[in-house]
N, C-alpha and C positions, 0 to 999 in steps of 0.2 A: 548637317544633317547625318553624315556616316557616326559622328559618336553617339548622333542618339539613335540609329540601327544598334551601334553596338552594345548601349545600356539594355536594351530589351533581352531579357530570359526567351531564348526558346519554349515554342506551346509547349512541346514536346519533344526529350531526349533523349539518346538512347539509353543513357544513366538514369533514367525516369523508371524505366523498367524494373531496376533492381532497387528502388525506393518504393515501389508502386508494390513491389512482393512485399518488401520487408514492413510496411507499414499494415497492410492488409490481412499479412498473413498471423500477425501478430496479435493484432487486432480484435481478430476473429477467435486466435488461441481464447484469449478474455473473456470475449463473447460465450464461450461455451461452457469457460469456470464460472460468469457467473448464471447462466441458466441453470447449470447443474446444481450448484452450490443452491441456490433459488428454488431449485424443483426439491431439492432433500427438506428447505424448509416449509413444503408441501403449499406453497404460493400454487394459486392456481393459474394458466395458461393468460387467462384475460386479462393479467396485471402481468405476466411476466414478457409477456410478447404482446400487451395491448397499451402499455402503460413506461416500462423499464425500459426493454429495447429501442422503442422509438425517443425515449428521452436521450438516453445516453447517443443514438445514432446521431440525433439531433446537436448534442454538444461535439461530438466528433467531427460532423461535418464542418461546423461552425470555425471549429480548432485548424482543420485543414487548410480550408479557405482563408482565414487571417493571416495562418503562417507561409500562405503562397504570397498573397498581398505585401505582405513586411521583405519577403523576399524582392519580389516586384520593385519595392519603393527602394528599398537597398540599393539592385543590380543599378536604377537608374542613379543614385547617389554617389555611385563607384565611376559610373560611366563603362561598366563593363558587366555583359552578359555572366560570366563564370560564376555566380552567387546559387546557392544550394540552400533550399526555403528547411527550416529547421522542423526535425522530426517531433511528432507528436503522438500522443495516443491514452487510454485507460492507462493510468497508475495501475502498474502492478500490486507493488506492494501495500500503497492506499486502498488499493481495491480489497487485496486480502485483510486488511483489519476494518473495512466496515461490512466486509460478510463476514466475517469469525469475535470480530472485538466490540461491534453493535447490533446489527440485524440477529446473530445468535442468541446472545441473550436477552433482545428482547424477544425474540420468537418462543424461545422459555417462557419468558413471565407475562407472555400476553396471552399470545396463543391465537392472534386477529390477523392473518395476513396482510388485510384494510389498512389496521393500525400499526403493523410493522412496517406496509410500505410507507406509509407517511411518514415514520419517523423516520425511515430511512434518508427518504428524500430530503425530511430538515436538515439531517446531520449529513449531505450533501451539498446542501445549499450553502448550511455553514460552512462545510471546509472550503468554498468556493471560496469563500467571503474572508477568509483565513489566506487561501492562495493569494487573493488581490491587496490582503495585507502585504504580504511580503517584499510589495513592488516597492514600500515605505521603510519596513523594518529589517528586511530582508539582510543588507550589509551588517547593520549591528548584530544579531542573533548569529551569523557566519564568523562573527568576529570575536564574541564574548565565549559563543558554545565549543567547546573542542570537539574537533572534527570526530574522532575517533568515538568520543558519548555518542555521536548521530550516529554513525554508520554504525555502531556495536550493538546500538538497539536496534535499530533495523534490521541488520544480520541478523539477531534474535527472533523477531521475528518471521523473516525469513526461514528460519530455521524449523524452528517452532510451529507452525503452521504450515509452510509449504512445503518442506522437503519431505516432512514425515509424512502430510495426507500423501503426496505423491505418490511415493515409499509404498505406502499401505493400498493404495489404488492400483500400481504394479501387482501387487502379489494377491489384491481381491480378485485375480482370472488372470495367473502366471501365462498360460499357453496364450494368450494375449498381449498382456502387460512386457512379458520379459525380452520378447525377442524385438519390441518398440524400442523401450528402455535403449537394448547395443544398441541397434540402429543408429540411434540419436545421440547417443555419445559418443559412438565414433566419429560423431562433426563436429559436435561441441565443445569436448573436452580433447579430443585426438587431431582434429582437424581435418582427418580423412575430407576426400570432394571425388565425386563419381565424375564422368566424364563433363565436359560441358560446366565445366565448375557447380553439378550440384550438390546443397548440401544434402549429407545422410538426414541432418534433421528434417529437412522438409520432406525426406525420402520415408521417416517416419512417420509424420503426419497424415501425408496423402495416402501413405502405402499401408500402414494404419489400418486409415480407414475402411483402405476399400479387403485387409485381410480382417478384418473384424466383422463385416458384411457378409464376405465368401464363406465364414463359420457361424451364421448364422446371428452372430452376439448383437447385430444393430439392424434396424429397418429403413426405408427410403419411405416418409410420408409427407405429400403436400398438402395434405387436405386440407390445411391454417393456415397457406400463405393466403393473404389478401392485403386488405390495404389497411395500415394500423396508425394510425396519428394522433396521440392524445388530445381530449379537449383540456387547455390550460388552464379555464376557471375553474372546475372541478380540482385538477393536479393543486393548483395553488390553495385553494382550501385545506384540502386534505393535509399539505405543506405544513400551513398555519396549524390548526391540530398538531401536528406530529412535532412541533416544537418541544410540546409539555412532555413528549415522550423520552425525548433525547437529552437531554441537559442531564441528566445522569453520567450520560456517557461523553461527555465535553472533554474529560479528561482521557478520553482514546482520541478523539477526531482532531484537537487542535492541535497536540506535537506530532499527528503523523500527516498533518498538513502543513506544520513546520516544518518537519522534513522534504514535504516534497515540493514548498517554496522554495529550496537550498538547493537541492536536484535540480530546481529549473535552471535556477543561477548557472550551479555546475555545469549544466550540460551548455547553458546559451555562451557560458566565457570558451568552452569547449570549442562550442563553432565560431568564437571572434578571436582564439589562436589558430583556428585552420584557415583564416583570410577572411571568414564571413562576420565581420563585427555589428553584432543586433546590437540591441537596446535591452538591456535585462530587463527594468523594470516594465518595459510593454510586454514583454513576453510573459512575465509574472500575471500581469494586469490583465494580458489575454488571458493566461490560462483560468485563473478564479473568475474572468467573465463565462466563459463559458461553459464550466463547470455548475455557476450558476443557472443559467441558460438551461442547462441539461437537467437541473432537478427541477423546475418549475414548467417542464415537461416530463416528469413522472422517471428520472435516472438518479441512481442510485450510490454510481461510483466517481470516482473525477477526472479530469483530463491532466496531461503534463506535456512537456515537452521530454522525451526522448533523447537518450545517451543513440550515439550512432553516428551524428553530423559528420565529423570526419570520415570516418568510412563511405557516407553518401558521396561525400563531395568527392573523394578520390576515384568514384565510379563516375561521377559530371553527372551526379542527378541535379535537375533545376527547381522549379516548381511548382513540375505537372502533377509530377507523383504527388503533392500532399491535395493541390485542389480536388485532383481526383479519386485518389484515394477518399479522403473526406466525401465526397459525393458517392460514391460506391457503398462504401457502410452507411450514411444516411438512405440514400433508397433500400438497400439490404432490408435495412429496419424499417424502415412504411410500409414495406412490400412484404412482410413477415417470413424473408426468405431464412431469417434463423431457426426459425420454427422446425425446418427438414434439419438442422443439425444437432436438435435436439434427441432425435431416435439417431441420426446415423454416427454419431462422430461415439466411441469407445470410452470410457473413461480414463483408461490407460493413452487416449491421447494428450488430455490436460494432466495428467501428471506426468509426462516427460517434461512439460516446460513449466510445472512447478519444482520440480527437482531443477533444472539445468536457474529460473530463475532464481532461485535460494542461495544454491554454491555461488553463483556471480556474487550477490549479496553479501555474501559470508566473504568469499575471497577479495570482495573489494574493500570488504572494510580492512581487513589485513594488509592489503597491497600501498593503500591509499594514506596509512600511519605509518608516524616512526613506529618503529620496533619496539621502542621501550613502553609505549604507548597500549601494547599486545595487553597487557590484563586490565586497562578502562575496558577495552573491548570486548572482554573476555567477563566483566561482570557486567557489562551495560548490557549484554546479553541475557541474562538469568529470570531480571522479571518475567518477561515473555512466556515462560516453564510456566508460572503462578497461573499468569493468564489459562493458559494451555491447559494446565490440570481440572483446575476451577470448573472451566467450560463443560470438561469433559464427563466431572462428575454431578454437575449441573443437570445435563443432559440425561443421564445415567438416575438418577433422583426423580428428573422430571417423567422421566418413563418410567418408572416405580410405583408414582404415584397413582400414574394412571391406571395401574394393576391391579387386580383383589387382591388386599390384602399390601399393600404399597407403603410407600415411608412419602405419607402426608405433611409432611412437617417442615416444610421448606419456608421458608420466612424472604423476606423481603429484606428489611435491612434489623441490625441488632440492635441491643442497646447502646453498647459501643460504639455505634457510628458505623460497623464493616456491612457490608453486603456479606454473607452466610448463612449458614445452617444453623438451626436451634443446637444448644451444645450439646446435646445428647448425639446429636447425628455428627458432631466434629469426635467426640469422645470416641464413639465405635468406629469413626474413620482411621486414627492415630490407633487405638488399639491393636483394629485389624492389620497394622502395616503400613499404612496408605501416608508418604511422604506426605502431611496434613497439613502441623506445625506452622501458623506462617502465611501460608495459601492466600485467604483471602484477603489480607492485609497487603501484600502484595502486589495481590490479582488487580485491588483497585486505585488506578490510576499506574499501570505497568509501566507503558512508556515514556511518561515522565519521572518514573522513581530508575528506569535504567536509563536516562541521559542525567539524573541528578549522581546519580550512583559512578556514572563513567567519568562525568564532570569531573565530580570531588577526587577520585584517583589520576585522573590529568594534573591535575592540579600538583597534585603529592609529590607526584613522579617527578616534575619539572619546579620544586619546592616553592611553592606559592602558595603558600599556606593560608594566606589571609586571605588567598582567591576561592581557597578550598571550604576557607570561611565562610565567605558570602554564599557558595552555593550550598552546605548545609543550612545556613539561615534562609535562604530561599526553600529549600525543604522543610522547614520550621512555618513557613507561612504557607505554603500551599496547602501542607495538613492541617491547619488551621483551621482555614476557611473549606476545608472537604477535597480538596482538586486531587489529593492521594490520599491513601489507606481509610478513603471510608465511601459508605456508598450512595452521598450524593453529595453537590455541593449545602455548605452552613458556616455556621457560626459552630468550633470545639475547643473549647477556650484549658478542657481539662484532660485533654486526647491528648495518651501517651506515645504517638507517635513526632507529634509535636515538642511534646520535651524530650527526647530522645532525640531528635535533630538539632533544637537548641545545646543540649548537651555537648555534642560534638561540633555543633559553631564554636560554641564557647572555648572545647581544650582547642582549639584549630587556632583559634585568637592568641590563646595564653602564649601556645607552643611558639606563635610567628615572632611574640614578640624577646623568647628565647632562643632564635635563630641564628647558627653561626656563634654562639654563646655559651649557654649552659645544654645547648637542644642542637647538634651539628649531624650534617648527615655526611654521610659515608662518603669518598673520591673513586670515582669511578666504580660506584655499587653497582649489581648485575643484578638481580630477583631469577634469573632463570638459569 
């Protein structure tokens, strides 16, 4: 009997308080980002608060409860109450990619919030399925894809999408933004704490909301609080319709979800190292299933296991924070409480999270990889810039085409297979000094291109030329089927990009046969 009692995690522990704040506060910031971004795309509140937020909240509720159950099961298996549930929530990197890499271009191409939402739910469902598959293929992918390529690609997404947006929002209203940013930086980068170990980052969020309200920048509006729970029958039908629109964006969705399930693997392995031996495959299945459930009820961003388990374990958090946090977020979404945040939270509060997450992603990429692979990280970051540039120009031209005398010559796909503008637009952009040559080609499948370039660079540095050749060959195959460099999936037998990758593969194979003979690497070579 005594052993059985010891095997039970307490209903709630003092350490769960910190875990609850961590889970709820960080997810709320992600809610703020999702709401603000979708409002910027002119989605009506009926879609945002009536479908997206409840669906997202249901996914988080399922995740929070399931990971608490996993913790209880593990506690019984080990015969100890000292088990901490895996932290979970919205995947911030995947959230940004879905918002700006999928929903944003669909928004400018379609201009119908209903269809945009349908495509976004389809993308989310596909992403959840890829996460689920991670339970089967994750170990193989992790073993064969260089970490520098994966982390570098994600760092590029964070730097170009999140950090830039954060800094721009701060200076969009510097009287509010700069003080909030300064206080937050004291906590997240300098390590300062207020009495009772209160982080300046938390003070920046809460204080920033109060500060902006006192300056009259924000308001409190409870008029939209109510009961919101989407009809799954309608949502499922819209999701099915959305598959037709999201197919061209699979080259964005699939790679970021591959990153997502690898991060889940890493975070669960981190929990194992901290003393809680969770099943990695089960966690990946749970992420995928919770994400698919979320999409079936209107959600558009994926779930994942978060970083931070070792820290929560040190605080002696148990399972209570996970299921209670999930319940709080779920009920808040169903009751429309997040409608209040839409008018109450200034952009600068979301901005400091953008900057913080982006910096962590870039720093992690360099910290976790061998110094000699830094070049691979750098080159893997670059394709995201093309994605960003293309989206900004696309938005500008779409805006201009709606104005009298504007540019009404946008084209969905060119004869070359690229998604881009008519030749006269490209020529005009380049003639006026825009760094545009090759941008559409790199934008299409930017995440995959980053992984290919980064992987090839790693294998070259490690003197594994045949592995680098295989990567180039994979690039040729992907270009042939339109996964990269093209507007849509298809067959492109005359693609110059496929030919280019094939030439690289052939050269690397030839060089590999001469390695150590007529093609020798310098001893102790350092490119820095």
